[in-house]
PyMOL Python script that loads the backbone (N, CA, C, O; Angstrom):
from pymol import cmd

cmd.read_pdbstr("""\
ATOM      1  N   MET A   1      84.235  75.846  97.814  1.00  0.00           N
ATOM      2  CA  MET A   1      83.885  76.132  98.842  1.00  0.00           C
ATOM      3  C   MET A   1      83.473  77.684  98.829  1.00  0.00           C
ATOM      4  O   MET A   1      83.961  78.456  98.003  1.00  0.00           O
ATOM      5  N   ALA A   2      82.676  78.032  99.657  1.00  0.00           N
ATOM      6  CA  ALA A   2      82.127  79.378  99.735  1.00  0.00           C
ATOM      7  C   ALA A   2      82.886  80.496 100.441  1.00  0.00           C
ATOM      8  O   ALA A   2      83.142  80.226 101.615  1.00  0.00           O
ATOM      9  N   TYR A   3      83.298  81.658 100.022  1.00  0.00           N
ATOM     10  CA  TYR A   3      83.944  82.560 100.385  1.00  0.00           C
ATOM     11  C   TYR A   3      82.831  83.842 100.522  1.00  0.00           C
ATOM     12  O   TYR A   3      81.916  84.114  99.745  1.00  0.00           O
ATOM     13  N   MET A   4      83.202  84.492 101.698  1.00  0.00           N
ATOM     14  CA  MET A   4      82.650  85.749 102.250  1.00  0.00           C
ATOM     15  C   MET A   4      83.530  86.880 101.881  1.00  0.00           C
ATOM     16  O   MET A   4      84.672  86.888 102.340  1.00  0.00           O
ATOM     17  N   ILE A   5      83.175  87.731 101.189  1.00  0.00           N
ATOM     18  CA  ILE A   5      83.941  88.795 100.765  1.00  0.00           C
ATOM     19  C   ILE A   5      83.027  90.193 101.269  1.00  0.00           C
ATOM     20  O   ILE A   5      81.953  90.530 100.771  1.00  0.00           O
ATOM     21  N   TYR A   6      83.807  90.957 102.474  1.00  0.00           N
ATOM     22  CA  TYR A   6      83.299  91.957 103.159  1.00  0.00           C
ATOM     23  C   TYR A   6      84.264  93.093 102.800  1.00  0.00           C
ATOM     24  O   TYR A   6      85.450  93.217 103.105  1.00  0.00           O
ATOM     25  N   GLN A   7      83.348  94.012 101.967  1.00  0.00           N
ATOM     26  CA  GLN A   7      84.333  95.390 101.596  1.00  0.00           C
ATOM     27  C   GLN A   7      83.698  96.657 102.179  1.00  0.00           C
ATOM     28  O   GLN A   7      82.488  96.856 102.077  1.00  0.00           O
ATOM     29  N   LEU A   8      84.445  97.426 102.731  1.00  0.00           N
ATOM     30  CA  LEU A   8      84.216  98.774 103.089  1.00  0.00           C
ATOM     31  C   LEU A   8      84.854  99.902 102.496  1.00  0.00           C
ATOM     32  O   LEU A   8      86.081  99.977 102.560  1.00  0.00           O
ATOM     33  N   ASP A   9      84.070 100.947 101.827  1.00  0.00           N
ATOM     34  CA  ASP A   9      84.550 101.880 100.880  1.00  0.00           C
ATOM     35  C   ASP A   9      85.208 102.840 101.467  1.00  0.00           C
ATOM     36  O   ASP A   9      85.068 103.099 102.663  1.00  0.00           O
ATOM     37  N   ASP A  10      85.994 103.464 100.677  1.00  0.00           N
ATOM     38  CA  ASP A  10      86.573 104.933 100.978  1.00  0.00           C
ATOM     39  C   ASP A  10      85.691 106.036 100.710  1.00  0.00           C
ATOM     40  O   ASP A  10      86.047 106.667  99.715  1.00  0.00           O
ATOM     41  N   GLN A  11      84.816 106.407 101.186  1.00  0.00           N
ATOM     42  CA  GLN A  11      83.828 107.667 100.597  1.00  0.00           C
ATOM     43  C   GLN A  11      84.585 108.692 100.203  1.00  0.00           C
ATOM     44  O   GLN A  11      83.993 109.594  99.611  1.00  0.00           O
ATOM     45  N   ALA A  12      85.888 108.811 100.393  1.00  0.00           N
ATOM     46  CA  ALA A  12      86.242 109.948  99.377  1.00  0.00           C
ATOM     47  C   ALA A  12      86.194 109.828  98.029  1.00  0.00           C
ATOM     48  O   ALA A  12      86.087 110.813  97.298  1.00  0.00           O
ATOM     49  N   VAL A  13      86.269 108.595  97.585  1.00  0.00           N
ATOM     50  CA  VAL A  13      86.457 108.329  96.201  1.00  0.00           C
ATOM     51  C   VAL A  13      84.909 108.275  95.730  1.00  0.00           C
ATOM     52  O   VAL A  13      83.918 107.815  96.299  1.00  0.00           O
ATOM     53  N   ALA A  14      85.033 108.769  94.764  1.00  0.00           N
ATOM     54  CA  ALA A  14      83.465 109.132  93.935  1.00  0.00           C
ATOM     55  C   ALA A  14      83.545 107.937  93.071  1.00  0.00           C
ATOM     56  O   ALA A  14      84.542 107.337  92.668  1.00  0.00           O
ATOM     57  N   VAL A  15      82.147 107.689  92.847  1.00  0.00           N
ATOM     58  CA  VAL A  15      81.959 106.442  91.921  1.00  0.00           C
ATOM     59  C   VAL A  15      80.803 106.835  90.929  1.00  0.00           C
ATOM     60  O   VAL A  15      79.670 107.132  91.308  1.00  0.00           O
ATOM     61  N   GLY A  16      81.255 106.800  89.490  1.00  0.00           N
ATOM     62  CA  GLY A  16      80.275 107.140  88.403  1.00  0.00           C
ATOM     63  C   GLY A  16      79.355 106.219  88.148  1.00  0.00           C
ATOM     64  O   GLY A  16      79.326 105.187  88.818  1.00  0.00           O
ATOM     65  N   GLU A  17      78.557 106.430  87.247  1.00  0.00           N
ATOM     66  CA  GLU A  17      77.810 105.286  86.687  1.00  0.00           C
ATOM     67  C   GLU A  17      78.339 104.465  85.953  1.00  0.00           C
ATOM     68  O   GLU A  17      77.979 103.302  86.138  1.00  0.00           O
ATOM     69  N   ALA A  18      79.145 104.667  85.100  1.00  0.00           N
ATOM     70  CA  ALA A  18      80.043 104.030  84.112  1.00  0.00           C
ATOM     71  C   ALA A  18      80.951 102.651  85.187  1.00  0.00           C
ATOM     72  O   ALA A  18      80.920 101.424  85.085  1.00  0.00           O
ATOM     73  N   GLU A  19      81.554 103.402  85.988  1.00  0.00           N
ATOM     74  CA  GLU A  19      82.198 102.648  86.991  1.00  0.00           C
ATOM     75  C   GLU A  19      81.206 101.563  87.737  1.00  0.00           C
ATOM     76  O   GLU A  19      81.443 100.356  87.780  1.00  0.00           O
ATOM     77  N   LEU A  20      80.196 102.126  88.245  1.00  0.00           N
ATOM     78  CA  LEU A  20      79.185 101.206  88.803  1.00  0.00           C
ATOM     79  C   LEU A  20      78.743 100.079  88.209  1.00  0.00           C
ATOM     80  O   LEU A  20      78.629  98.974  88.739  1.00  0.00           O
ATOM     81  N   ALA A  21      78.451 100.439  86.893  1.00  0.00           N
ATOM     82  CA  ALA A  21      77.938  99.414  85.611  1.00  0.00           C
ATOM     83  C   ALA A  21      79.183  98.400  85.536  1.00  0.00           C
ATOM     84  O   ALA A  21      78.898  97.203  85.551  1.00  0.00           O
ATOM     85  N   ARG A  22      80.245  98.686  85.473  1.00  0.00           N
ATOM     86  CA  ARG A  22      81.115  97.689  85.395  1.00  0.00           C
ATOM     87  C   ARG A  22      81.698  97.044  86.546  1.00  0.00           C
ATOM     88  O   ARG A  22      82.497  96.110  86.472  1.00  0.00           O
ATOM     89  N   HIS A  23      81.265  97.581  87.637  1.00  0.00           N
ATOM     90  CA  HIS A  23      81.708  96.615  88.949  1.00  0.00           C
ATOM     91  C   HIS A  23      80.510  95.609  89.150  1.00  0.00           C
ATOM     92  O   HIS A  23      80.736  94.445  89.480  1.00  0.00           O
ATOM     93  N   ILE A  24      78.815  96.235  88.878  1.00  0.00           N
ATOM     94  CA  ILE A  24      78.088  95.223  88.821  1.00  0.00           C
ATOM     95  C   ILE A  24      78.041  93.800  87.727  1.00  0.00           C
ATOM     96  O   ILE A  24      77.715  92.665  88.075  1.00  0.00           O
ATOM     97  N   SER A  25      78.439  94.208  86.410  1.00  0.00           N
ATOM     98  CA  SER A  25      78.834  93.425  85.462  1.00  0.00           C
ATOM     99  C   SER A  25      80.048  92.386  85.639  1.00  0.00           C
ATOM    100  O   SER A  25      79.958  91.243  85.189  1.00  0.00           O
ATOM    101  N   TYR A  26      81.127  92.821  86.283  1.00  0.00           N
ATOM    102  CA  TYR A  26      82.219  91.877  87.004  1.00  0.00           C
ATOM    103  C   TYR A  26      81.577  91.098  88.101  1.00  0.00           C
ATOM    104  O   TYR A  26      82.033  89.962  88.234  1.00  0.00           O
ATOM    105  N   ILE A  27      80.561  91.470  88.971  1.00  0.00           N
ATOM    106  CA  ILE A  27      80.093  90.488  89.688  1.00  0.00           C
ATOM    107  C   ILE A  27      79.313  89.378  89.112  1.00  0.00           C
ATOM    108  O   ILE A  27      79.428  88.166  89.293  1.00  0.00           O
ATOM    109  N   ASN A  28      78.370  90.152  88.271  1.00  0.00           N
ATOM    110  CA  ASN A  28      77.207  89.154  87.709  1.00  0.00           C
ATOM    111  C   ASN A  28      78.114  87.987  86.687  1.00  0.00           C
ATOM    112  O   ASN A  28      77.622  86.912  86.346  1.00  0.00           O
ATOM    113  N   ALA A  29      79.385  88.401  86.329  1.00  0.00           N
ATOM    114  CA  ALA A  29      79.918  87.525  85.395  1.00  0.00           C
ATOM    115  C   ALA A  29      80.356  86.139  86.126  1.00  0.00           C
ATOM    116  O   ALA A  29      80.603  85.122  85.477  1.00  0.00           O
ATOM    117  N   LEU A  30      80.418  86.199  87.399  1.00  0.00           N
ATOM    118  CA  LEU A  30      80.595  84.760  88.198  1.00  0.00           C
ATOM    119  C   LEU A  30      79.269  83.888  88.032  1.00  0.00           C
ATOM    120  O   LEU A  30      79.360  82.666  88.150  1.00  0.00           O
ATOM    121  N   GLY A  31      78.258  84.382  87.809  1.00  0.00           N
ATOM    122  CA  GLY A  31      76.866  83.825  87.679  1.00  0.00           C
ATOM    123  C   GLY A  31      76.429  82.787  88.749  1.00  0.00           C
ATOM    124  O   GLY A  31      76.556  83.253  89.881  1.00  0.00           O
ATOM    125  N   PRO A  32      76.013  81.684  88.725  1.00  0.00           N
ATOM    126  CA  PRO A  32      75.712  80.963  89.656  1.00  0.00           C
ATOM    127  C   PRO A  32      76.436  80.744  90.779  1.00  0.00           C
ATOM    128  O   PRO A  32      75.988  80.238  91.807  1.00  0.00           O
ATOM    129  N   ARG A  33      77.650  81.148  90.587  1.00  0.00           N
ATOM    130  CA  ARG A  33      78.738  81.223  91.788  1.00  0.00           C
ATOM    131  C   ARG A  33      78.507  82.151  92.930  1.00  0.00           C
ATOM    132  O   ARG A  33      78.988  82.200  94.062  1.00  0.00           O
ATOM    133  N   VAL A  34      77.724  82.793  92.369  1.00  0.00           N
ATOM    134  CA  VAL A  34      77.467  84.086  93.562  1.00  0.00           C
ATOM    135  C   VAL A  34      75.915  83.325  94.167  1.00  0.00           C
ATOM    136  O   VAL A  34      74.897  83.026  93.544  1.00  0.00           O
ATOM    137  N   ARG A  35      76.279  83.173  95.707  1.00  0.00           N
ATOM    138  CA  ARG A  35      75.135  82.747  96.498  1.00  0.00           C
ATOM    139  C   ARG A  35      74.431  83.737  97.133  1.00  0.00           C
ATOM    140  O   ARG A  35      73.309  83.574  97.613  1.00  0.00           O
ATOM    141  N   MET A  36      75.123  84.870  97.151  1.00  0.00           N
ATOM    142  CA  MET A  36      74.076  86.207  97.542  1.00  0.00           C
ATOM    143  C   MET A  36      75.102  87.345  97.620  1.00  0.00           C
ATOM    144  O   MET A  36      76.309  87.099  97.627  1.00  0.00           O
ATOM    145  N   GLY A  37      74.587  88.660  97.681  1.00  0.00           N
ATOM    146  CA  GLY A  37      75.338  89.747  97.909  1.00  0.00           C
ATOM    147  C   GLY A  37      74.706  90.867  97.716  1.00  0.00           C
ATOM    148  O   GLY A  37      73.562  90.757  97.273  1.00  0.00           O
ATOM    149  N   GLY A  38      75.174  92.084  97.948  1.00  0.00           N
ATOM    150  CA  GLY A  38      74.663  93.334  97.925  1.00  0.00           C
ATOM    151  C   GLY A  38      75.207  94.529  98.622  1.00  0.00           C
ATOM    152  O   GLY A  38      76.175  94.371  99.365  1.00  0.00           O
ATOM    153  N   PRO A  39      74.679  95.720  98.459  1.00  0.00           N
ATOM    154  CA  PRO A  39      75.318  96.553  99.074  1.00  0.00           C
ATOM    155  C   PRO A  39      75.119  96.737 100.646  1.00  0.00           C
ATOM    156  O   PRO A  39      74.014  96.357 101.032  1.00  0.00           O
ATOM    157  N   LEU A  40      75.895  97.202 101.547  1.00  0.00           N
ATOM    158  CA  LEU A  40      75.900  97.538 102.760  1.00  0.00           C
ATOM    159  C   LEU A  40      75.278  99.161 102.873  1.00  0.00           C
ATOM    160  O   LEU A  40      75.435  99.978 101.966  1.00  0.00           O
ATOM    161  N   PHE A  41      74.827  99.345 103.665  1.00  0.00           N
ATOM    162  CA  PHE A  41      74.270 100.978 104.088  1.00  0.00           C
ATOM    163  C   PHE A  41      74.345 101.259 105.344  1.00  0.00           C
ATOM    164  O   PHE A  41      74.037 100.471 106.239  1.00  0.00           O
ATOM    165  N   ASP A  42      74.756 102.397 105.506  1.00  0.00           N
ATOM    166  CA  ASP A  42      74.834 103.364 106.550  1.00  0.00           C
ATOM    167  C   ASP A  42      73.692 103.410 107.432  1.00  0.00           C
ATOM    168  O   ASP A  42      72.731 103.827 106.787  1.00  0.00           O
ATOM    169  N   GLU A  43      73.356 103.137 108.739  1.00  0.00           N
ATOM    170  CA  GLU A  43      71.908 103.309 109.282  1.00  0.00           C
ATOM    171  C   GLU A  43      71.505 104.721 109.065  1.00  0.00           C
ATOM    172  O   GLU A  43      70.332 104.939 108.764  1.00  0.00           O
ATOM    173  N   ALA A  44      72.464 105.848 109.199  1.00  0.00           N
ATOM    174  CA  ALA A  44      72.342 107.132 109.620  1.00  0.00           C
ATOM    175  C   ALA A  44      71.696 107.767 108.089  1.00  0.00           C
ATOM    176  O   ALA A  44      70.663 108.398 107.862  1.00  0.00           O
ATOM    177  N   ALA A  45      72.784 107.298 107.200  1.00  0.00           N
ATOM    178  CA  ALA A  45      72.342 108.106 105.825  1.00  0.00           C
ATOM    179  C   ALA A  45      72.091 106.757 105.025  1.00  0.00           C
ATOM    180  O   ALA A  45      72.699 105.715 105.275  1.00  0.00           O
ATOM    181  N   SER A  46      71.143 106.890 104.049  1.00  0.00           N
ATOM    182  CA  SER A  46      71.156 105.943 103.047  1.00  0.00           C
ATOM    183  C   SER A  46      72.064 105.782 101.905  1.00  0.00           C
ATOM    184  O   SER A  46      71.610 105.582 100.778  1.00  0.00           O
ATOM    185  N   GLN A  47      73.080 105.844 102.093  1.00  0.00           N
ATOM    186  CA  GLN A  47      74.311 105.693 101.152  1.00  0.00           C
ATOM    187  C   GLN A  47      75.041 104.453 101.282  1.00  0.00           C
ATOM    188  O   GLN A  47      75.303 104.021 102.404  1.00  0.00           O
ATOM    189  N   PRO A  48      75.332 103.945 100.410  1.00  0.00           N
ATOM    190  CA  PRO A  48      75.972 102.467 100.532  1.00  0.00           C
ATOM    191  C   PRO A  48      77.351 102.891 101.128  1.00  0.00           C
ATOM    192  O   PRO A  48      77.806 104.017 100.926  1.00  0.00           O
ATOM    193  N   LYS A  49      77.953 102.015 101.818  1.00  0.00           N
ATOM    194  CA  LYS A  49      79.258 101.885 102.615  1.00  0.00           C
ATOM    195  C   LYS A  49      80.158 100.866 102.218  1.00  0.00           C
ATOM    196  O   LYS A  49      81.378 100.840 102.381  1.00  0.00           O
ATOM    197  N   GLY A  50      79.324  99.918 101.607  1.00  0.00           N
ATOM    198  CA  GLY A  50      80.166  98.974 101.197  1.00  0.00           C
ATOM    199  C   GLY A  50      79.543  97.692 100.266  1.00  0.00           C
ATOM    200  O   GLY A  50      78.797  97.986  99.332  1.00  0.00           O
ATOM    201  N   ARG A  51      79.916  96.020 100.583  1.00  0.00           N
ATOM    202  CA  ARG A  51      79.276  95.460 100.146  1.00  0.00           C
ATOM    203  C   ARG A  51      79.743  94.077 100.488  1.00  0.00           C
ATOM    204  O   ARG A  51      80.946  93.818 100.538  1.00  0.00           O
ATOM    205  N   LEU A  52      78.707  93.082 100.752  1.00  0.00           N
ATOM    206  CA  LEU A  52      78.849  91.718 100.994  1.00  0.00           C
ATOM    207  C   LEU A  52      78.723  90.870  99.758  1.00  0.00           C
ATOM    208  O   LEU A  52      77.714  90.924  99.054  1.00  0.00           O
ATOM    209  N   ILE A  53      79.763  90.072  99.488  1.00  0.00           N
ATOM    210  CA  ILE A  53      79.446  89.042  98.629  1.00  0.00           C
ATOM    211  C   ILE A  53      79.626  87.672  99.225  1.00  0.00           C
ATOM    212  O   ILE A  53      80.526  87.495 100.046  1.00  0.00           O
ATOM    213  N   VAL A  54      78.838  86.706  98.870  1.00  0.00           N
ATOM    214  CA  VAL A  54      79.228  85.343  99.286  1.00  0.00           C
ATOM    215  C   VAL A  54      79.209  84.521  97.815  1.00  0.00           C
ATOM    216  O   VAL A  54      78.325  84.518  96.958  1.00  0.00           O
ATOM    217  N   ALA A  55      80.414  83.872  97.832  1.00  0.00           N
ATOM    218  CA  ALA A  55      80.796  83.322  96.373  1.00  0.00           C
ATOM    219  C   ALA A  55      81.401  82.007  96.172  1.00  0.00           C
ATOM    220  O   ALA A  55      82.396  81.894  96.888  1.00  0.00           O
ATOM    221  N   ASP A  56      81.178  81.020  95.497  1.00  0.00           N
ATOM    222  CA  ASP A  56      81.945  79.851  95.559  1.00  0.00           C
ATOM    223  C   ASP A  56      83.347  80.070  94.809  1.00  0.00           C
ATOM    224  O   ASP A  56      83.349  80.629  93.712  1.00  0.00           O
ATOM    225  N   PHE A  57      84.373  79.692  95.318  1.00  0.00           N
ATOM    226  CA  PHE A  57      85.815  79.768  94.294  1.00  0.00           C
ATOM    227  C   PHE A  57      86.400  78.389  95.145  1.00  0.00           C
ATOM    228  O   PHE A  57      86.222  78.041  96.312  1.00  0.00           O
ATOM    229  N   ASP A  58      87.097  77.834  94.141  1.00  0.00           N
ATOM    230  CA  ASP A  58      88.180  76.700  94.542  1.00  0.00           C
ATOM    231  C   ASP A  58      89.045  76.786  95.608  1.00  0.00           C
ATOM    232  O   ASP A  58      89.205  75.876  96.422  1.00  0.00           O
ATOM    233  N   THR A  59      89.816  78.241  95.640  1.00  0.00           N
ATOM    234  CA  THR A  59      90.753  78.321  96.757  1.00  0.00           C
ATOM    235  C   THR A  59      90.290  79.813  97.104  1.00  0.00           C
ATOM    236  O   THR A  59      89.459  80.505  96.515  1.00  0.00           O
ATOM    237  N   ARG A  60      91.069  80.112  98.234  1.00  0.00           N
ATOM    238  CA  ARG A  60      91.300  81.384  98.677  1.00  0.00           C
ATOM    239  C   ARG A  60      91.946  82.682  97.752  1.00  0.00           C
ATOM    240  O   ARG A  60      91.683  83.885  97.722  1.00  0.00           O
ATOM    241  N   ALA A  61      93.078  81.682  96.898  1.00  0.00           N
ATOM    242  CA  ALA A  61      93.502  82.481  95.984  1.00  0.00           C
ATOM    243  C   ALA A  61      92.616  83.075  94.850  1.00  0.00           C
ATOM    244  O   ALA A  61      92.859  84.111  94.230  1.00  0.00           O
ATOM    245  N   GLU A  62      91.773  82.421  94.718  1.00  0.00           N
ATOM    246  CA  GLU A  62      90.415  82.845  93.648  1.00  0.00           C
ATOM    247  C   GLU A  62      89.978  83.572  93.985  1.00  0.00           C
ATOM    248  O   GLU A  62      89.737  84.557  93.288  1.00  0.00           O
ATOM    249  N   ALA A  63      89.599  83.463  95.394  1.00  0.00           N
ATOM    250  CA  ALA A  63      88.639  84.806  96.097  1.00  0.00           C
ATOM    251  C   ALA A  63      89.382  86.032  95.876  1.00  0.00           C
ATOM    252  O   ALA A  63      88.795  87.073  95.584  1.00  0.00           O
ATOM    253  N   GLU A  64      90.638  85.967  95.999  1.00  0.00           N
ATOM    254  CA  GLU A  64      91.564  87.249  96.360  1.00  0.00           C
ATOM    255  C   GLU A  64      91.785  87.867  95.103  1.00  0.00           C
ATOM    256  O   GLU A  64      91.798  89.090  94.972  1.00  0.00           O
ATOM    257  N   ALA A  65      91.988  86.926  94.013  1.00  0.00           N
ATOM    258  CA  ALA A  65      92.270  87.598  92.610  1.00  0.00           C
ATOM    259  C   ALA A  65      90.798  88.271  92.208  1.00  0.00           C
ATOM    260  O   ALA A  65      90.682  89.446  91.860  1.00  0.00           O
ATOM    261  N   PHE A  66      89.738  87.364  92.313  1.00  0.00           N
ATOM    262  CA  PHE A  66      88.368  88.175  91.973  1.00  0.00           C
ATOM    263  C   PHE A  66      88.325  89.474  92.751  1.00  0.00           C
ATOM    264  O   PHE A  66      87.825  90.455  92.201  1.00  0.00           O
ATOM    265  N   VAL A  67      88.860  89.580  94.123  1.00  0.00           N
ATOM    266  CA  VAL A  67      88.645  90.945  94.481  1.00  0.00           C
ATOM    267  C   VAL A  67      89.860  91.896  93.979  1.00  0.00           C
ATOM    268  O   VAL A  67      89.659  93.083  94.236  1.00  0.00           O
ATOM    269  N   ALA A  68      91.049  91.621  93.333  1.00  0.00           N
ATOM    270  CA  ALA A  68      91.976  92.387  92.832  1.00  0.00           C
ATOM    271  C   ALA A  68      91.166  92.981  91.575  1.00  0.00           C
ATOM    272  O   ALA A  68      90.885  94.163  91.373  1.00  0.00           O
ATOM    273  N   GLY A  69      90.888  91.957  90.853  1.00  0.00           N
ATOM    274  CA  GLY A  69      90.130  92.739  89.748  1.00  0.00           C
ATOM    275  C   GLY A  69      88.901  93.453  89.539  1.00  0.00           C
ATOM    276  O   GLY A  69      88.553  93.955  88.471  1.00  0.00           O
ATOM    277  N   ASP A  70      88.225  93.469  90.689  1.00  0.00           N
ATOM    278  CA  ASP A  70      87.136  94.320  90.813  1.00  0.00           C
ATOM    279  C   ASP A  70      87.198  95.673  90.496  1.00  0.00           C
ATOM    280  O   ASP A  70      87.744  96.311  91.397  1.00  0.00           O
ATOM    281  N   PRO A  71      86.774  96.471  89.370  1.00  0.00           N
ATOM    282  CA  PRO A  71      86.781  97.703  89.401  1.00  0.00           C
ATOM    283  C   PRO A  71      86.907  98.736  90.322  1.00  0.00           C
ATOM    284  O   PRO A  71      87.614  99.742  90.285  1.00  0.00           O
ATOM    285  N   PHE A  72      86.011  98.287  91.264  1.00  0.00           N
ATOM    286  CA  PHE A  72      86.196  99.536  92.587  1.00  0.00           C
ATOM    287  C   PHE A  72      87.429  99.287  93.219  1.00  0.00           C
ATOM    288  O   PHE A  72      87.970 100.242  93.776  1.00  0.00           O
ATOM    289  N   ARG A  73      88.053  98.028  93.241  1.00  0.00           N
ATOM    290  CA  ARG A  73      89.362  97.823  93.856  1.00  0.00           C
ATOM    291  C   ARG A  73      90.382  98.819  93.151  1.00  0.00           C
ATOM    292  O   ARG A  73      90.981  99.749  93.691  1.00  0.00           O
ATOM    293  N   GLN A  74      90.447  98.385  91.721  1.00  0.00           N
ATOM    294  CA  GLN A  74      91.427  99.077  90.734  1.00  0.00           C
ATOM    295  C   GLN A  74      91.241 100.803  91.195  1.00  0.00           C
ATOM    296  O   GLN A  74      92.195 101.489  91.561  1.00  0.00           O
ATOM    297  N   SER A  75      90.008 101.240  91.100  1.00  0.00           N
ATOM    298  CA  SER A  75      89.705 102.688  91.280  1.00  0.00           C
ATOM    299  C   SER A  75      90.050 103.232  92.789  1.00  0.00           C
ATOM    300  O   SER A  75      89.956 104.437  93.021  1.00  0.00           O
ATOM    301  N   GLY A  76      90.395 102.440  93.660  1.00  0.00           N
ATOM    302  CA  GLY A  76      90.754 102.884  95.073  1.00  0.00           C
ATOM    303  C   GLY A  76      89.461 103.164  95.635  1.00  0.00           C
ATOM    304  O   GLY A  76      89.557 103.958  96.571  1.00  0.00           O
ATOM    305  N   ARG A  77      88.322 102.804  95.401  1.00  0.00           N
ATOM    306  CA  ARG A  77      86.794 103.064  96.254  1.00  0.00           C
ATOM    307  C   ARG A  77      86.866 101.808  97.272  1.00  0.00           C
ATOM    308  O   ARG A  77      86.472 102.091  98.403  1.00  0.00           O
ATOM    309  N   ILE A  78      87.241 100.646  97.107  1.00  0.00           N
ATOM    310  CA  ILE A  78      87.449  99.950  98.295  1.00  0.00           C
ATOM    311  C   ILE A  78      88.546 100.262  99.483  1.00  0.00           C
ATOM    312  O   ILE A  78      89.736 100.286  99.166  1.00  0.00           O
ATOM    313  N   LYS A  79      88.227 100.460 100.602  1.00  0.00           N
ATOM    314  CA  LYS A  79      89.185 100.598 101.381  1.00  0.00           C
ATOM    315  C   LYS A  79      89.651  99.363 102.434  1.00  0.00           C
ATOM    316  O   LYS A  79      90.823  99.160 102.750  1.00  0.00           O
ATOM    317  N   THR A  80      88.817  98.799 102.778  1.00  0.00           N
ATOM    318  CA  THR A  80      89.198  97.511 103.642  1.00  0.00           C
ATOM    319  C   THR A  80      88.552  96.262 102.979  1.00  0.00           C
ATOM    320  O   THR A  80      87.431  96.344 102.478  1.00  0.00           O
ATOM    321  N   VAL A  81      89.296  95.056 102.979  1.00  0.00           N
ATOM    322  CA  VAL A  81      88.360  93.939 102.316  1.00  0.00           C
ATOM    323  C   VAL A  81      88.714  92.825 103.474  1.00  0.00           C
ATOM    324  O   VAL A  81      89.837  92.642 103.944  1.00  0.00           O
ATOM    325  N   THR A  82      87.614  92.180 103.803  1.00  0.00           N
ATOM    326  CA  THR A  82      87.821  90.962 104.562  1.00  0.00           C
ATOM    327  C   THR A  82      87.415  89.713 103.786  1.00  0.00           C
ATOM    328  O   THR A  82      86.330  89.713 103.205  1.00  0.00           O
ATOM    329  N   ILE A  83      88.184  88.693 103.741  1.00  0.00           N
ATOM    330  CA  ILE A  83      87.771  87.335 103.158  1.00  0.00           C
ATOM    331  C   ILE A  83      87.835  86.082 104.055  1.00  0.00           C
ATOM    332  O   ILE A  83      88.866  85.607 104.530  1.00  0.00           O
ATOM    333  N   GLU A  84      86.810  85.703 104.188  1.00  0.00           N
ATOM    334  CA  GLU A  84      86.708  84.347 105.023  1.00  0.00           C
ATOM    335  C   GLU A  84      86.063  83.242 104.259  1.00  0.00           C
ATOM    336  O   GLU A  84      85.102  83.389 103.504  1.00  0.00           O
ATOM    337  N   ARG A  85      86.801  81.892 104.575  1.00  0.00           N
ATOM    338  CA  ARG A  85      86.024  80.819 103.875  1.00  0.00           C
ATOM    339  C   ARG A  85      84.532  80.486 105.068  1.00  0.00           C
ATOM    340  O   ARG A  85      84.435  80.675 106.280  1.00  0.00           O
ATOM    341  N   MET A  86      83.803  80.074 104.317  1.00  0.00           N
ATOM    342  CA  MET A  86      82.393  79.801 105.274  1.00  0.00           C
ATOM    343  C   MET A  86      81.841  78.509 104.907  1.00  0.00           C
ATOM    344  O   MET A  86      82.354  77.821 104.025  1.00  0.00           O
ATOM    345  N   SER A  87      80.852  78.174 105.533  1.00  0.00           N
ATOM    346  CA  SER A  87      79.831  77.161 105.189  1.00  0.00           C
ATOM    347  C   SER A  87      78.399  77.632 105.088  1.00  0.00           C
ATOM    348  O   SER A  87      77.971  78.385 105.962  1.00  0.00           O
ATOM    349  N   ILE A  88      77.655  77.262 104.128  1.00  0.00           N
ATOM    350  CA  ILE A  88      76.373  77.717 104.019  1.00  0.00           C
ATOM    351  C   ILE A  88      75.571  76.784 104.729  1.00  0.00           C
ATOM    352  O   ILE A  88      75.786  75.572 104.746  1.00  0.00           O
ATOM    353  N   LEU A  89      74.748  77.300 105.249  1.00  0.00           N
ATOM    354  CA  LEU A  89      73.790  76.391 106.292  1.00  0.00           C
ATOM    355  C   LEU A  89      72.607  76.042 105.335  1.00  0.00           C
ATOM    356  O   LEU A  89      71.664  75.362 105.740  1.00  0.00           O
TER     357      LEU A  89
END
""", "prot")
cmd.dss("prot")
cmd.show_as("cartoon", "prot")
cmd.util.cbc("prot")
cmd.orient("prot")
């Protein structure tokens, strides 16, 4: 089943290059289960404000565990998370 993971950042929490690399590696480890994803940008400033990931998980619990293990989540960078089951057209 596909799940949409919509995350918004706490802009007060800085992200270093090493943490960004760990975050990207973490997502890439899902391999072909990732259907699409990428950073979300503020219209006024071209700074990332969060990310959207659509990936296949067997259960919502697996999607939640994936979010919990994200290096950005563990560092406090992610402020809000919305997880929704969805259908890919």
